[in-house]
C-alpha positions as CSV (number, residue, x, y, z in Angstrom):
1,P,113.4,109.5,108.1
2,D,116.4,107.8,106.6
3,H,119.4,108.3,108.8
4,R,121.3,109.9,105.9
5,M,118.6,112.5,105.4
6,R,118.7,113.2,109.2
7,I,122.4,113.9,108.9
8,H,122.1,116.3,106.0
9,A,119.1,118.0,107.5
10,R,120.9,118.4,110.8
11,R,123.7,120.2,109.0
12,R,121.2,122.8,108.0
13,G,119.7,123.1,111.4
14,Y,116.7,120.8,111.0
15,E,116.0,118.0,113.5
16,L,113.9,115.3,111.8
17,N,112.4,113.6,114.7
18,H,108.7,113.5,113.7
19,I,106.4,110.6,113.6
20,C,104.5,110.0,110.3
21,R,101.1,108.5,109.7
22,Q,99.1,107.6,106.6
23,V,96.8,110.3,105.2
24,R,93.1,109.6,106.1
25,Q,90.0,110.5,104.1
26,S,89.0,112.8,107.0
27,D,92.2,114.8,106.4
28,F,90.5,116.3,103.3
29,D,87.9,117.9,105.6
30,E,90.5,119.1,108.1
31,F,93.2,120.6,105.9
32,D,93.2,123.2,103.2
33,L,96.2,121.7,101.4
34,I,97.6,118.2,101.1
35,I,101.0,118.3,99.6
36,P,102.6,115.2,98.0
37,M,106.3,114.9,97.2
38,D,106.0,112.8,94.0
39,A,103.6,111.5,91.4
40,S,103.0,108.2,93.1
41,N,101.9,109.9,96.3
42,E,99.8,112.3,94.3
43,R,98.0,109.4,92.6
44,N,97.4,107.7,95.9
45,L,95.9,110.9,97.4
46,L,93.7,111.4,94.4
47,R,92.3,107.9,94.9
48,L,91.7,108.6,98.5
49,S,90.1,112.0,97.9
50,P,86.3,111.8,98.2
51,T,85.3,114.6,95.8
52,D,86.4,116.8,93.0
53,E,86.5,119.7,95.5
54,T,88.9,117.9,97.7
55,D,91.0,116.8,94.7
56,A,91.8,120.5,94.3
57,K,93.4,120.5,97.8
58,I,96.2,118.2,96.5
59,I,99.1,120.3,95.2
60,P,102.5,118.8,94.7
61,I,105.3,120.7,96.5
62,I,107.2,120.9,93.2
63,K,104.5,123.4,92.1
64,F,106.0,125.9,94.6
65,V,109.6,125.3,93.6
66,N,111.0,128.0,91.3
67,M,114.7,127.3,91.6
68,A,114.8,124.3,89.2
69,R,112.4,123.9,86.4
70,N,113.8,120.5,85.2
71,F,112.0,118.6,87.9
72,D,108.3,117.5,87.9
73,H,108.5,116.1,91.4
74,I,110.9,115.9,94.3
75,P,113.5,113.2,93.3
76,D,114.2,110.2,95.4
77,P,117.6,110.9,97.1
78,Y,118.3,107.4,98.3
79,Y,120.3,106.3,95.2
80,D,122.3,109.5,94.5
81,G,124.5,109.7,97.5
82,A,125.1,112.9,99.5
83,D,124.3,115.2,96.5
84,G,120.8,113.7,96.2
85,F,120.0,114.5,99.8
86,E,121.4,118.0,99.4
87,L,119.3,118.6,96.2
88,V,116.1,117.4,97.9
89,L,116.7,119.8,100.8
90,D,117.4,122.6,98.4
91,L,114.2,122.0,96.5
92,L,112.1,121.6,99.7
93,E,113.6,124.8,101.3
94,N,112.7,126.7,98.1
95,G,109.3,125.2,97.7
96,C,108.4,125.7,101.4
97,A,109.6,129.3,101.4
98,N,107.5,130.1,98.3
99,L,104.5,128.3,99.8
100,Y,104.9,130.3,103.0
101,D,105.1,133.5,101.0
102,L,101.9,132.6,99.2
103,I,100.0,131.7,102.3
104,T,101.1,134.8,104.2
105,K,100.2,137.1,101.3
106,T,96.7,135.7,101.1
107,R,95.9,136.4,104.8
């Protein structure tokens, strides 16, 4: 992750030290949900998805965000300074909390 995002995340207690990889077509068999951050990622995932059934596994994280209805995707923070990184973290914390609540209620 961008070093600025690491700094802002660390202030909230998150250590972003993961390693990323590209989504593979086999991921659609392995995972129940595949969650893109923005429309470009969503389009790329839909192109990679092998079937209509696996298309349904693609749900943008913004669908779980209920704190700000004026966004249709997670905005790119890299051009908005510190406020942009804080906004992205706010949106992701809200969306992840709501996703967690949904998943744990359905079990």
